[in-house]
C-alpha positions in Angstrom: -24.9 13.6 -0.9 -22.5 14.2 2.0 -18.9 15.4 1.2 -15.6 15.4 2.8 -12.4 17.6 2.2 -8.9 16.4 2.8 -5.5 18.2 3.8 -2.3 16.4 3.3 1.2 17.2 4.5 4.4 15.3 4.0 8.2 15.3 3.8 10.8 13.1 2.3 14.5 12.6 2.3 16.8 10.9 -0.2 20.3 9.8 0.3 23.2 7.7 -1.1 24.3 5.1 1.4 27.2 3.9 -0.7 28.1 4.2 -4.4 25.9 1.2 -5.2 23.0 1.8 -2.6 20.4 4.7 -2.6 17.7 5.1 0.0 14.5 7.4 0.2 12.2 7.8 3.2 8.9 9.6 3.2 6.3 10.6 6.0 2.8 11.9 5.3 -0.2 13.0 7.3 -3.7 13.3 5.9 -6.7 14.6 7.7 -10.3 14.6 6.5 -13.1 16.8 7.6 -16.7 17.3 6.7 -19.2 14.5 6.8 -16.4 12.1 7.9 -13.4 12.7 10.1 -10.3 10.5 9.7 -6.5 10.9 10.0 -3.9 8.8 8.2 -0.2 8.6 9.2 2.0 6.9 6.7 5.7 6.2 6.3 7.5 4.6 3.4 11.0 3.8 2.4 12.4 2.7 -0.9 15.8 1.4 -1.9 17.7 0.9 -5.0 20.9 -1.3 -5.2 23.2 -1.4 -8.2 24.7 -4.9 -8.5 26.6 -3.8 -11.6 26.4 -1.0 -14.1 23.7 -2.7 -16.0 21.7 -4.5 -13.1 19.8 -3.0 -10.3 17.3 -4.3 -7.6 14.4 -2.1 -6.4 12.4 -2.5 -3.2 9.8 -0.6 -1.2 8.1 -1.0 2.2 5.3 1.1 3.6 3.2 1.4 6.8 -0.1 3.3 7.3 -2.2 3.8 10.5 -5.7 5.3 10.2 -8.0 6.6 12.9 -11.5 8.0 12.8 -14.3 7.4 10.3 -14.7 7.8 6.5 -17.1 6.8 3.7 -17.4 3.2 2.5 -16.4 2.3 -1.1 -19.7 3.5 -2.7 -20.1 6.6 -0.6 -23.3 5.6 1.1 -22.3 4.9 4.7 -19.7 6.0 7.2 -17.3 3.3 8.4 -14.2 3.0 10.5 -11.1 4.2 8.6 -8.7 1.5 7.5 -5.0 1.5 6.4 -4.3 1.2 2.8 -0.6 1.3 1.6 0.1 2.6 -1.9 -2.0 1.3 -4.7 -2.6 -2.2 -3.3 -5.9 -3.6 -4.5 -7.3 -4.2 -1.0 -7.1 -2.0 2.1 -6.7 -3.6 5.7 -9.6 -4.6 7.7 -7.8 -3.2 10.7 -6.6 0.5 11.2 -3.0 -0.4 10.1 -1.4 -2.0 7.1 2.2 -2.9 6.2 3.5 -3.7 2.7 6.9 -5.0 1.7 7.5 -5.3 -2.1 10.3 -6.4 -4.3 9.5 -3.8 -7.0 11.9 -5.1 -9.8 15.2 -6.3 -11.1 16.3 -4.2 -14.0 18.8 -5.4 -16.6 19.9 -3.0 -19.3 21.0 -4.6 -22.5 21.0 -2.6 -25.6 18.6 0.0 -24.2 16.1 -2.8 -23.2 14.7 -2.8 -19.6 13.1 -5.9 -18.1 11.1 -5.9 -14.8 10.2 -8.5 -12.3 7.5 -7.4 -9.8 5.9 -9.0 -6.7 4.0 -7.7 -3.7 3.0 -9.0 -0.4 0.6 -6.9 1.8 0.4 -7.8 5.5 -2.0 -6.5 8.1 -0.9 -5.2 11.5 -3.2 -5.9 14.4 
């Protein structure tokens, strides 16, 4: 069975915009070699906004661009590499993918945390 190896590199930066707003940004580069050859460039940003001491909003956005070729899902054939942001259940049919997600609304009340989550992946062409 053919094999591939991956090398990954990345950097991130975290900052406070205001007393109520936090922002994090990350860039990563991944390269495969072996039976397949692909490169993946991705950038992601996440934010957290405190509406009060007890309530916060969370959001994240990500972009990935892939080039080259890689294995298909069952590892039996070489196919063009596609973008896949985070742990979304489907990857893009094109080399790039963008995702914007409202990750949650947190309300602390007597040490109880509630979450609301939604995601909406969008393909770039």
